[in-house]
VEXDREN-2710 file (C-alpha; in Angstrom, 1 decimal):
% VEXDREN-2710
k/r/px/py/pz
1/MET/-11.2/0.2/-26.1
2/ALA/-11.7/-2.6/-23.7
3/PRO/-13.9/-2.1/-20.6
4/LEU/-11.7/-1.7/-17.3
5/PRO/-11.9/-4.7/-14.9
6/PRO/-13.4/-4.1/-11.4
7/SER/-11.2/-1.8/-9.4
8/ASP/-9.2/-3.1/-6.4
9/ALA/-10.0/-0.1/-4.4
10/PRO/-13.6/-0.1/-2.8
11/GLU/-15.6/3.0/-3.1
12/VAL/-14.4/5.8/-0.8
13/PRO/-15.5/9.1/0.3
14/SER/-14.5/11.7/-2.4
15/ASP/-14.9/14.7/0.1
16/PRO/-11.5/16.3/0.6
17/LEU/-12.3/17.4/4.1
18/SER/-12.9/13.9/5.0
19/ILE/-9.5/12.9/3.7
20/LEU/-7.6/15.7/5.3
21/ARG/-9.3/14.9/8.7
22/ARG/-7.6/11.4/8.2
23/VAL/-4.3/12.9/7.7
24/ALA/-4.6/15.5/10.4
25/PRO/-3.8/13.2/13.4
26/TYR/-0.3/12.2/11.8
27/LEU/0.7/15.8/11.7
28/TRP/-0.7/16.7/15.4
29/PRO/-0.4/13.3/17.2
30/ASP/-1.5/13.0/20.9
31/GLY/1.5/12.6/23.1
32/GLN/3.9/13.8/20.6
33/GLY/5.1/17.1/21.8
34/TRP/8.1/17.6/19.5
35/VAL/5.9/17.0/16.6
36/LYS/3.4/19.6/17.7
37/ARG/6.4/22.0/18.4
38/ARG/7.9/21.6/15.0
39/VAL/4.6/22.2/13.3
40/VAL/4.2/25.5/15.4
41/ALA/7.7/26.7/14.6
42/ALA/7.6/25.9/10.9
43/LEU/4.2/27.8/10.6
44/SER/5.8/30.8/12.7
45/VAL/8.6/30.8/10.3
46/LEU/6.4/30.6/7.4
47/VAL/4.2/33.7/8.5
48/LEU/7.8/35.6/9.2
49/ALA/8.8/34.7/5.6
50/LYS/5.4/36.0/4.0
51/LEU/5.8/39.3/6.1
52/VAL/9.3/39.9/4.8
53/ALA/8.1/38.9/1.2
54/VAL/5.2/41.7/1.3
55/SER/7.7/44.3/2.9
56/THR/10.6/43.8/0.1
57/PRO/8.7/46.0/-2.7
58/PHE/8.7/48.9/-0.2
59/LEU/12.4/48.8/-0.3
60/TYR/12.4/48.5/-4.1
61/LYS/9.8/51.6/-4.5
62/ALA/12.0/53.8/-2.2
63/ALA/15.2/52.9/-4.0
64/VAL/13.6/53.8/-7.3
65/ASP/12.2/57.1/-5.7
66/THR/15.5/58.0/-4.5
67/LEU/17.2/57.7/-7.9
68/ALA/14.4/59.4/-9.9
69/PRO/14.8/63.0/-10.4
70/ASP/12.2/65.7/-9.0
71/THR/10.9/62.7/-6.7
72/VAL/10.8/63.1/-2.9
73/ALA/12.0/60.0/-1.2
74/PRO/10.0/58.8/1.7
75/ALA/10.9/60.1/5.0
76/TRP/12.0/56.9/6.6
77/THR/14.5/56.2/3.9
78/LEU/16.2/59.8/4.5
79/GLY/20.2/59.3/5.1
80/VAL/20.0/55.6/3.7
81/GLY/20.6/56.2/-0.1
82/ALA/19.9/54.5/-3.1
83/ILE/22.7/52.0/-2.3
84/GLY/21.7/51.3/1.1
85/LEU/18.2/50.8/0.0
86/THR/19.4/48.3/-2.5
87/VAL/21.4/46.4/-0.3
88/ALA/18.4/46.1/2.2
89/TYR/16.2/45.0/-0.8
90/GLY/18.9/42.2/-1.6
91/LEU/19.0/41.3/2.2
92/ALA/15.1/41.1/2.6
93/ARG/14.9/38.6/-0.5
94/ALA/17.6/36.6/1.1
95/MET/15.8/36.6/4.4
96/GLY/12.6/35.5/2.8
97/THR/14.4/32.6/1.0
98/GLY/16.1/31.8/4.2
99/PHE/13.0/31.6/6.3
100/GLN/11.4/29.2/3.6
101/GLN/14.4/26.8/3.9
102/LEU/14.3/27.0/7.7
103/ARG/10.8/26.2/7.6
104/ASP/11.4/23.1/5.2
105/VAL/14.2/21.9/7.8
106/LEU/11.8/22.2/10.6
107/PHE/8.9/20.3/9.0
108/ALA/10.8/17.6/7.3
109/PRO/10.9/15.2/10.3
110/VAL/7.3/15.6/10.8
111/GLY/6.3/14.9/7.1
112/GLN/8.5/12.0/6.9
113/ARG/7.3/10.4/10.3
114/ALA/3.8/10.8/8.8
115/LEU/4.7/9.1/5.8
116/ARG/6.4/6.1/7.5
117/ARG/3.4/5.6/9.9
118/LEU/0.8/5.8/7.1
119/ALA/2.8/3.3/4.9
120/SER/3.6/1.0/7.8
121/GLU/-0.2/1.1/9.0
122/THR/-1.3/0.5/5.4
123/PHE/1.1/-2.5/5.0
124/THR/0.2/-3.9/8.3
125/HIS/-3.5/-3.7/7.5
126/MET/-3.1/-5.5/4.3
127/HIS/-1.6/-8.4/5.9
128/ARG/-4.4/-8.4/8.7
129/LEU/-7.2/-8.5/6.0
130/SER/-8.7/-11.9/5.4
131/MET/-7.6/-14.5/2.7
132/ARG/-11.0/-13.9/1.1
133/TYR/-10.2/-10.3/0.4
134/HIS/-6.8/-11.3/-1.0
135/MET/-8.1/-14.0/-3.1
136/SER/-10.5/-11.6/-4.7
137/ARG/-8.0/-8.7/-5.4
138/ARG/-4.8/-8.3/-7.8
139/THR/-1.5/-7.8/-6.0
140/GLY/-0.2/-5.5/-8.6
141/GLY/-3.3/-3.3/-8.3
142/LEU/-2.9/-3.1/-4.5
143/SER/0.8/-2.3/-4.7
144/ARG/0.0/0.6/-7.1
145/ILE/-2.7/2.1/-4.9
146/ILE/-0.6/2.1/-1.8
147/GLU/2.5/3.6/-3.8
148/ARG/0.3/6.3/-5.1
149/GLY/-1.4/6.9/-2.0
150/VAL/1.8/7.4/0.0
151/LYS/3.1/9.6/-2.7
152/GLY/0.0/11.6/-2.5
153/VAL/0.4/12.2/1.4
154/GLU/3.9/13.3/0.7
155/PHE/2.7/15.9/-1.9
156/LEU/-0.2/17.0/0.2
157/LEU/1.9/17.6/3.0
158/ARG/4.4/19.5/1.2
159/PHE/2.3/21.9/-0.7
160/LEU/-1.2/22.3/0.8
161/LEU/0.6/23.6/4.1
162/PHE/3.3/25.4/2.5
163/SER/1.9/26.5/-0.8
164/ILE/-2.0/27.1/-0.4
165/GLY/-1.9/28.4/3.0
166/PRO/1.0/30.9/2.5
167/LEU/-0.5/32.0/-1.0
168/VAL/-3.7/32.9/0.8
169/LEU/-2.0/34.8/3.5
170/GLU/0.2/36.6/0.8
171/LEU/-2.9/37.5/-1.3
172/LEU/-4.7/39.0/1.8
173/LEU/-1.7/41.0/2.7
174/ILE/-1.0/42.3/-0.6
175/GLY/-4.5/43.1/-1.0
176/ALA/-4.5/45.2/2.2
177/ILE/-1.5/47.1/1.0
178/LEU/-2.9/47.8/-2.3
179/ALA/-6.1/49.1/-0.6
180/ALA/-4.4/51.2/2.2
181/VAL/-1.5/52.5/0.0
182/PHE/-3.0/53.1/-3.4
183/ASP/-7.0/53.0/-3.9
184/TRP/-9.9/50.5/-3.2
185/ARG/-10.2/50.1/-7.0
186/TYR/-6.7/48.4/-7.2
187/LEU/-7.9/45.9/-4.8
188/ALA/-11.3/45.4/-6.5
189/VAL/-9.4/44.7/-9.9
190/VAL/-7.1/42.1/-8.0
191/ALA/-9.9/40.5/-6.2
192/VAL/-12.1/40.1/-9.3
193/THR/-8.9/38.5/-11.3
194/ILE/-8.2/36.1/-8.4
195/ALA/-11.8/35.2/-8.2
196/LEU/-12.2/34.5/-11.9
197/TYR/-8.7/32.8/-11.9
198/VAL/-9.5/30.4/-8.9
199/THR/-13.1/29.6/-10.3
200/PHE/-11.9/29.0/-13.7
201/THR/-9.1/26.8/-12.4
202/PHE/-11.0/24.7/-10.0
203/LYS/-13.9/24.1/-12.5
204/VAL/-11.5/22.8/-15.2
205/THR/-9.2/21.0/-12.7
206/GLU/-12.6/19.1/-11.4
207/TRP/-13.2/18.2/-15.1
208/ARG/-9.6/17.0/-15.5
209/VAL/-9.6/15.0/-12.3
210/ARG/-12.2/12.6/-13.8
211/ILE/-9.9/12.2/-16.8
212/ARG/-7.1/11.4/-14.6
213/ARG/-9.1/8.9/-12.7
214/GLU/-9.9/7.0/-15.9
215/MET/-6.1/7.4/-16.8
216/ASN/-5.1/5.9/-13.1
217/ALA/-7.4/3.0/-13.7
218/ARG/-5.7/2.3/-17.1
219/ASP/-2.5/2.5/-15.4
220/THR/-3.3/0.1/-12.8
221/ASP/-4.8/-2.2/-15.2
222/ALA/-1.7/-2.4/-17.5
223/ASN/0.5/-2.7/-14.4
224/GLN/-1.6/-5.6/-13.0
225/LYS/-1.3/-7.5/-16.6
226/ALA/2.5/-7.0/-16.6
227/ILE/3.0/-8.3/-13.2
228/ASP/0.6/-11.3/-13.5
229/SER/2.4/-12.3/-16.9
230/LEU/5.7/-11.8/-15.3
231/LEU/4.8/-13.9/-12.4
232/ASN/3.6/-16.6/-14.7
233/PHE/6.7/-16.4/-17.0
234/GLU/7.0/-20.0/-17.3
235/THR/3.4/-20.7/-18.2
236/VAL/3.7/-17.9/-20.9
237/LYS/6.7/-19.6/-22.4
238/TYR/4.8/-23.2/-22.3
239/PHE/2.1/-22.0/-24.2
240/GLY/3.9/-19.8/-26.6
241/ALA/1.9/-16.9/-25.5
242/GLU/4.4/-14.1/-25.7
243/ALA/2.6/-12.3/-28.4
244/ARG/-0.8/-12.6/-26.6
245/GLU/0.6/-11.2/-23.4
246/ALA/2.2/-8.4/-25.2
247/ALA/-1.2/-7.8/-27.0
248/ARG/-3.1/-7.8/-23.7
249/TYR/-0.6/-5.4/-22.4
250/ASP/-0.7/-3.1/-25.4
251/GLU/-4.4/-3.0/-25.2
252/SER/-4.3/-1.6/-21.8
253/MET/-1.5/0.7/-22.7
254/GLU/-3.8/1.9/-25.6
255/GLY/-6.5/2.8/-23.1
256/TYR/-3.8/4.7/-21.0
257/GLU/-2.5/6.5/-23.9
258/LYS/-5.9/8.0/-24.8
259/ALA/-6.7/9.1/-21.2
260/ALA/-3.3/10.4/-21.0
261/LEU/-3.8/12.5/-24.3
262/LYS/-7.1/13.8/-23.0
263/THR/-5.1/15.0/-19.9
264/SER/-2.6/16.8/-22.1
265/TYR/-5.2/18.4/-24.1
266/THR/-7.2/19.7/-21.2
267/LEU/-3.8/21.0/-19.5
268/ALA/-3.1/23.2/-22.6
269/PHE/-6.6/24.8/-22.4
270/LEU/-6.3/25.3/-18.5
271/ASN/-2.9/26.9/-19.0
272/LEU/-4.0/29.2/-21.8
273/GLY/-7.3/30.3/-19.8
274/GLN/-5.3/31.2/-16.8
275/THR/-2.7/33.0/-18.7
276/LEU/-5.4/35.2/-20.2
277/LEU/-7.1/35.9/-17.0
278/ILE/-3.9/36.8/-15.1
279/THR/-2.5/38.9/-18.0
280/GLY/-5.8/40.8/-18.2
281/GLY/-5.7/41.6/-14.5
282/LEU/-2.1/42.7/-14.5
283/VAL/-2.7/44.9/-17.6
284/ALA/-5.6/46.5/-16.0
285/VAL/-3.5/47.2/-12.7
286/MET/-0.6/48.5/-14.4
287/ALA/-2.7/50.9/-16.8
288/MET/-4.2/52.3/-13.7
289/ALA/-0.7/52.8/-12.1
290/ALA/0.5/54.4/-15.3
291/ALA/-2.4/56.9/-15.3
292/GLY/-1.6/57.6/-11.7
293/VAL/2.1/58.4/-12.5
294/ALA/1.1/60.4/-15.6
295/SER/-1.2/62.6/-13.4
296/GLY/1.3/63.2/-10.9
297/GLU/-0.7/61.3/-8.3
298/LEU/1.9/58.5/-8.0
299/THR/5.5/58.2/-8.3
300/VAL/7.7/56.0/-10.4
301/GLY/8.4/54.0/-7.4
302/ASP/4.9/53.5/-6.8
303/PHE/4.5/52.3/-10.4
304/VAL/7.2/49.8/-9.7
305/MET/5.8/48.5/-6.6
306/VAL/2.4/47.9/-7.9
307/ASN/4.6/45.9/-10.6
308/ALA/6.4/44.1/-8.0
309/TYR/3.1/43.2/-6.0
310/MET/1.5/42.0/-9.2
311/ILE/4.3/39.8/-10.2
312/GLN/4.2/38.5/-6.3
313/ILE/0.5/37.6/-7.1
314/THR/1.1/36.2/-10.6
315/MET/3.7/33.8/-10.2
316/PRO/2.0/31.9/-7.0
317/LEU/-1.2/32.0/-9.0
318/ASN/0.2/30.3/-11.9
319/PHE/1.7/27.8/-9.5
320/LEU/-1.6/27.5/-7.9
321/GLY/-3.2/25.7/-11.0
322/THR/-0.4/23.4/-10.9
323/VAL/-0.5/22.8/-7.1
324/TYR/-4.4/22.5/-7.2
325/ARG/-4.4/19.9/-9.9
326/GLU/-1.7/17.8/-8.1
327/ILE/-3.4/18.3/-4.7
328/ARG/-6.6/17.1/-6.0
329/GLN/-5.0/14.2/-7.6
330/ALA/-3.1/13.4/-4.4
331/LEU/-6.6/13.5/-2.6
332/VAL/-7.9/10.9/-5.1
333/ASP/-4.9/8.6/-4.5
334/MET/-5.2/9.0/-0.8
335/GLY/-8.8/8.4/-0.8
336/GLU/-8.2/5.2/-2.5
337/MET/-5.2/4.2/0.0
338/PHE/-7.7/5.1/3.0
339/GLY/-10.3/3.0/1.3
340/LEU/-8.1/0.0/2.1
341/LEU/-7.5/1.0/5.5
342/GLU/-11.2/1.1/5.9
343/GLN/-11.7/-2.5/4.7
344/PRO/-13.3/-4.1/7.6
345/LEU/-11.2/-7.0/9.2
346/GLU/-13.2/-10.3/8.7
347/VAL/-11.2/-12.2/11.2
348/THR/-10.2/-10.5/14.5
349/ASP/-9.1/-11.2/18.1
350/ALA/-11.9/-11.2/20.6
351/PRO/-11.4/-8.4/23.1
352/GLY/-8.8/-9.4/25.8
353/ALA/-8.3/-12.6/23.9
354/PRO/-5.7/-14.8/25.9
355/PRO/-2.7/-16.6/24.3
356/LEU/-3.4/-20.4/23.2
357/VAL/-1.8/-22.9/25.8
358/VAL/-1.0/-26.1/24.4
359/ASP/-0.6/-29.1/26.7
360/GLY/-0.9/-32.0/24.6
361/GLY/-2.0/-30.7/21.2
362/ARG/-5.4/-32.3/20.7
363/VAL/-7.1/-30.6/17.7
364/ALA/-10.9/-31.2/17.4
365/PHE/-13.6/-30.1/14.7
366/ASP/-16.8/-30.2/16.5
367/ASP/-19.9/-30.2/14.1
368/VAL/-18.1/-27.6/11.8
369/TRP/-20.3/-25.9/9.1
370/PHE/-18.6/-23.5/6.7
371/GLY/-19.0/-22.0/3.2
372/TYR/-17.1/-19.3/1.4
373/ASP/-20.5/-18.4/0.0
374/PRO/-23.3/-18.4/2.9
375/GLN/-25.6/-20.1/0.2
376/ARG/-23.2/-22.8/-0.7
377/PRO/-21.9/-24.7/2.4
378/ILE/-18.6/-26.6/1.8
379/LEU/-18.3/-28.4/5.3
380/ARG/-21.6/-29.8/6.7
381/GLY/-21.3/-30.8/10.2
382/VAL/-17.9/-32.1/10.2
383/THR/-16.6/-33.8/13.4
384/PHE/-13.4/-35.6/14.1
385/ALA/-10.4/-35.1/16.3
386/VAL/-6.6/-35.3/16.2
387/GLU/-5.3/-37.0/19.6
388/PRO/-2.0/-35.8/21.1
389/GLY/0.9/-37.2/18.9
390/GLN/-1.5/-38.7/16.5
391/THR/-1.4/-38.4/12.7
392/VAL/-4.7/-38.1/11.1
393/ALA/-5.3/-38.1/7.3
394/VAL/-8.1/-36.4/5.6
395/VAL/-8.9/-37.5/2.1
396/GLY/-11.6/-37.1/-0.5
397/PRO/-12.5/-36.0/-3.9
398/SER/-11.7/-32.5/-5.1
399/GLY/-14.1/-29.9/-3.7
400/ALA/-14.8/-32.1/-0.6
401/GLY/-13.6/-29.4/1.8
402/LYS/-10.2/-31.1/2.8
403/SER/-8.1/-27.8/2.3
404/THR/-11.0/-25.9/4.0
405/LEU/-10.3/-27.6/7.4
406/GLY/-6.5/-26.3/7.3
407/ARG/-7.8/-22.9/6.7
408/LEU/-10.2/-22.9/9.5
409/LEU/-7.5/-24.4/11.9
410/PHE/-5.3/-21.7/11.1
411/ARG/-8.0/-19.4/11.1
412/PHE/-7.8/-17.8/8.0
413/TYR/-11.7/-17.8/8.3
414/ASP/-14.0/-18.4/10.9
415/VAL/-16.6/-21.3/11.2
416/ASP/-20.3/-20.6/10.3
417/ARG/-21.4/-23.0/12.9
418/GLY/-19.7/-25.4/15.5
419/ALA/-16.0/-24.7/16.8
420/VAL/-12.5/-25.9/16.2
421/ARG/-10.7/-26.4/19.4
422/ILE/-7.1/-27.0/20.3
423/ASP/-6.9/-28.7/23.6
424/GLY/-10.5/-27.6/24.6
425/GLN/-9.7/-23.8/23.5
426/ASP/-12.0/-22.3/20.9
427/VAL/-9.5/-21.1/18.3
428/ARG/-11.8/-17.8/17.9
429/ALA/-11.3/-17.1/21.7
430/VAL/-7.5/-17.1/21.6
431/ALA/-5.1/-14.6/20.3
432/ARG/-4.3/-15.4/16.7
433/ASP/-0.7/-14.7/16.9
434/SER/-0.4/-17.3/19.5
435/LEU/-2.5/-19.7/17.5
436/HIS/-0.3/-19.2/14.4
437/ALA/3.0/-19.6/16.6
438/GLN/1.9/-23.4/17.7
439/ILE/1.0/-24.5/14.1
440/GLY/3.5/-25.3/11.4
441/VAL/2.3/-25.8/7.8
442/VAL/4.2/-27.4/5.2
443/PRO/1.9/-26.5/2.0
444/GLN/1.6/-28.3/-1.6
445/ASP/3.5/-25.5/-3.0
446/THR/6.2/-23.9/-0.9
447/VAL/6.5/-20.3/-1.9
448/LEU/9.8/-18.7/-0.9
449/PHE/10.8/-15.0/-0.7
450/ASN/13.3/-13.4/-3.1
451/ASP/15.9/-13.6/-0.8
452/SER/18.6/-16.0/0.3
453/LEU/18.3/-19.8/1.4
454/GLY/19.3/-18.9/4.9
455/TYR/16.8/-16.2/5.1
456/ASN/14.0/-18.4/4.0
457/ILE/14.8/-21.2/6.5
458/ALA/15.2/-18.8/9.4
459/TYR/11.8/-17.5/8.5
460/GLY/10.5/-20.2/10.7
461/ARG/12.3/-18.5/13.7
462/PRO/14.1/-15.3/12.9
463/GLU/16.0/-15.2/16.0
464/ALA/17.6/-18.7/15.3
465/GLY/21.4/-18.7/14.9
466/ALA/23.3/-20.0/12.0
467/ASP/23.9/-23.3/13.7
468/GLU/20.3/-24.0/14.3
469/VAL/19.7/-23.1/10.6
470/ALA/22.1/-25.5/9.4
471/ALA/20.8/-28.1/11.7
472/ALA/17.2/-27.7/10.4
473/ALA/18.6/-28.0/6.8
474/ARG/20.2/-31.2/7.8
475/SER/17.1/-32.6/9.3
476/ALA/15.4/-31.6/6.1
477/SER/18.2/-33.3/3.9
478/ILE/19.0/-30.2/2.3
479/ALA/22.3/-29.4/3.9
480/SER/24.4/-31.3/1.4
481/PHE/22.8/-29.3/-1.5
482/VAL/23.5/-26.2/0.2
483/ASP/27.0/-27.0/1.0
484/ASP/27.7/-27.7/-2.8
485/LEU/26.4/-24.1/-3.8
486/PRO/29.4/-21.5/-3.9
487/ASP/27.5/-18.9/-1.8
488/GLY/26.0/-21.6/0.5
489/TYR/23.2/-20.3/2.7
490/ASP/23.6/-16.7/1.0
491/THR/22.6/-18.2/-2.2
492/PRO/19.5/-16.1/-3.5
493/VAL/16.5/-18.4/-4.4
494/GLY/14.8/-16.0/-7.0
495/GLU/11.2/-14.7/-6.9
496/ARG/8.9/-17.3/-5.3
497/GLY/11.8/-19.7/-5.3
498/LEU/12.0/-20.3/-8.9
499/LYS/15.7/-21.0/-8.8
500/LEU/15.0/-24.2/-7.0
501/SER/13.6/-27.4/-7.9
502/GLY/10.1/-28.4/-6.5
503/GLY/11.8/-30.9/-4.2
504/GLU/14.5/-28.3/-3.0
505/LYS/11.6/-25.8/-2.3
506/GLN/9.7/-28.3/-0.2
507/ARG/12.8/-29.3/1.6
508/VAL/13.4/-25.5/2.5
509/GLY/9.7/-25.4/3.6
510/ILE/10.2/-28.4/5.7
511/ALA/13.4/-27.1/7.3
512/ARG/11.8/-23.9/8.1
513/THR/8.9/-25.6/9.9
514/LEU/11.5/-27.6/11.7
515/LEU/13.0/-24.6/12.8
516/LYS/9.7/-23.3/14.1
517/ASP/9.3/-26.5/16.2
518/PRO/5.4/-26.4/16.6
519/PRO/3.5/-28.8/18.4
520/ILE/0.8/-29.1/15.9
521/LEU/1.5/-29.8/12.3
522/LEU/-0.4/-29.1/9.0
523/LEU/0.6/-31.0/5.9
524/ASP/-1.5/-29.8/3.1
525/GLU/-1.0/-32.1/0.0
526/ALA/2.8/-31.5/0.7
527/THR/3.9/-34.0/-1.8
528/SER/1.4/-34.1/-4.5
529/ALA/3.3/-31.9/-7.0
530/LEU/6.5/-33.9/-6.8
531/ASP/7.8/-37.0/-8.8
532/SER/7.5/-40.4/-7.2
533/ARG/11.2/-40.4/-6.2
534/THR/11.3/-37.1/-4.8
535/GLU/8.1/-37.8/-2.8
536/GLN/9.4/-40.8/-1.3
537/ASP/12.5/-38.9/-0.1
538/ILE/10.1/-36.0/1.3
539/GLN/7.6/-38.6/2.9
540/THR/10.4/-39.9/4.9
541/GLU/11.6/-36.5/6.1
542/LEU/7.8/-35.6/6.9
543/ARG/7.5/-38.7/9.1
544/ALA/10.6/-37.7/11.0
545/LEU/9.1/-34.2/11.2
546/SER/5.7/-35.5/12.5
547/ARG/7.3/-37.6/15.5
548/GLY/5.8/-36.3/18.9
549/ARG/3.4/-33.8/17.0
550/SER/-0.3/-33.8/16.4
551/VAL/-0.5/-34.1/12.6
552/LEU/-3.3/-33.2/10.3
553/VAL/-2.5/-34.4/6.8
554/ILE/-4.6/-33.2/3.7
555/ALA/-3.9/-35.6/1.1
556/HIS/-4.9/-36.4/-2.4
557/ARG/-2.7/-39.6/-3.1
558/LEU/-3.8/-42.2/-0.8
559/SER/-0.3/-44.1/-0.9
560/THR/1.0/-41.1/1.1
561/VAL/-1.2/-41.7/4.2
562/VAL/-1.5/-45.6/4.6
563/ASP/0.6/-45.1/7.9
564/ALA/-1.7/-42.6/9.3
565/ASP/-3.2/-43.3/12.7
566/ARG/-6.6/-42.6/11.4
567/ILE/-8.0/-41.5/8.0
568/VAL/-11.0/-39.6/7.8
569/VAL/-12.8/-39.6/4.3
570/LEU/-14.8/-36.6/3.2
571/GLU/-17.5/-36.4/0.7
572/GLY/-19.7/-33.7/-0.3
573/GLY/-18.7/-31.7/3.1
574/ILE/-19.4/-34.6/5.3
575/VAL/-17.6/-37.4/7.2
576/ALA/-18.3/-40.4/5.0
577/GLU/-16.0/-42.9/7.0
578/THR/-13.1/-42.9/9.4
579/GLY/-10.6/-45.6/10.4
580/THR/-7.2/-46.9/9.6
581/HIS/-6.0/-47.9/6.2
582/ALA/-6.7/-51.6/6.6
583/GLU/-10.0/-51.0/8.4
584/LEU/-11.4/-48.8/5.6
585/LEU/-10.2/-51.2/2.6
586/ALA/-12.0/-54.1/4.6
587/ARG/-15.0/-52.1/5.0
588/GLY/-15.1/-51.7/1.1
589/GLY/-16.8/-48.3/1.1
590/ALA/-15.8/-44.8/-0.3
591/TYR/-12.0/-45.1/0.7
592/ALA/-11.6/-48.7/-0.8
593/ASP/-13.2/-47.5/-4.0
594/MET/-10.8/-44.4/-4.2
595/TRP/-7.8/-46.8/-3.6
596/ARG/-8.8/-49.3/-6.2
597/ARG/-9.3/-46.2/-8.9
598/GLN/-5.8/-44.7/-7.8
599/GLU/-4.1/-48.3/-8.3
600/ALA/-5.5/-49.0/-11.4
601/ALA/-4.5/-45.4/-12.7
602/GLY/-1.0/-46.1/-11.4
603/GLU/-0.7/-49.5/-13.0
604/ALA/-2.1/-47.8/-16.3
605/ALA/0.7/-45.0/-15.9
END
């Protein structure tokens, strides 16, 4: 069996009480009186249901004693008769069920509200985590953890409050009745049986939880491989790797199969042990009651009532095994989800951070030092500026830190030393939402949502009307393409935009950036993945998009930046030289050498 990859969930506290404390505020929130009133009402109805349930066997006993010859019915039943007691017994059972349903109705809005808040909070937190975190995690694994965590909360709310709590209350009431109406020995037998049953159940379940954790890990691993393979469908086809991908997936499923079999075998052992313990207690109590009837100390109705109470104990105890297992698993799943919520935010707003105010759009990198690994700096004292309305291109070999500049400007990361400023304002000192609103990005690979063309263009400004979306499409030279489609702007683009060509996706990216209309523009190798003809068309549209804006261009192909107002050459994380295209060629330095190599490569091609 292959070893598991590192888990996507961090180590989290496994203490059930700490997890329950995390859930409690969602059930008893401050300032939400209607939630608290519903919780109190649901618990009150629950207590009523249990009081009715433990009283019902008395009616059963009285009906039996009324029908039994030579048996004196209890005084409180005189004049009622066996038929009346039977009807009362049926009404009591119906009332117990009715109270339980009323309890569920009262609590349902509370539970659904808690689920919605937890799911939304987790989803929001995932988007607030840094790019560093997401680059080190697997999307399939994260989605599975969130899915299982929310389901775990739902199960916990439904069964912990309305199964374990009521069961404990019912056992206490029945124990008190057995001791008061019959004999302390009945209570002793029941107490010992319950104690042995609960101890056995909890010990075996703890053992099984460890197996379930392994099964979950295998399930997550298989899901990650499946999603990763399907997202890279084309790559799999290019390399004829269908069988290889199927083998990798089957290897993970083999591990899941073995863990699942262990789970099934241990479940059978648990069920057998629980049955033996419960049956032993039931037989012992019923034998004591039968002896009492034979000696004349108890009536047949007493025997029936003891049997009814033992059945009331047996059924929920059998259920307890299943509920405890599921609650324990739910706590594990919730622990993983809360572990995600406890992930610290690497990039946060300063307390009371004001919004970014853009007057001209001057972007300045001031002695910027940064490294993804503190021991390995990528940028080493980079200093340059993009003046208002100017286009500045950053070029250099792979690994020089070009794309890192864009990530620092957008504040995916914070600089280690120095500062990135917009119109004199340090980006670390302003609200991130306002920073992101002022910067438009056209990346190398425009990734689209699996929705319509119109939705993806309008993503730049969701409140934009249909006319504005169409105008942005025309400016990005995609309107004619859209008009030729049968569904127009309602045409689905497929997952990650796979139904569109590279040029079409790039134009959609330009259109949504045009719709956003930001004063600062970041072009991160926006045409390097396109063919020459499409690249020329897109470059024309990008030049139109850049007019009147401060533009930072991250470029690999030097031919795309010859018209830039200034070119910055990065080498080894430092600024090697700056100037216009003509100045840098005349200087005969690093840029001129790169230009000669790219020209030679183009001629050879």
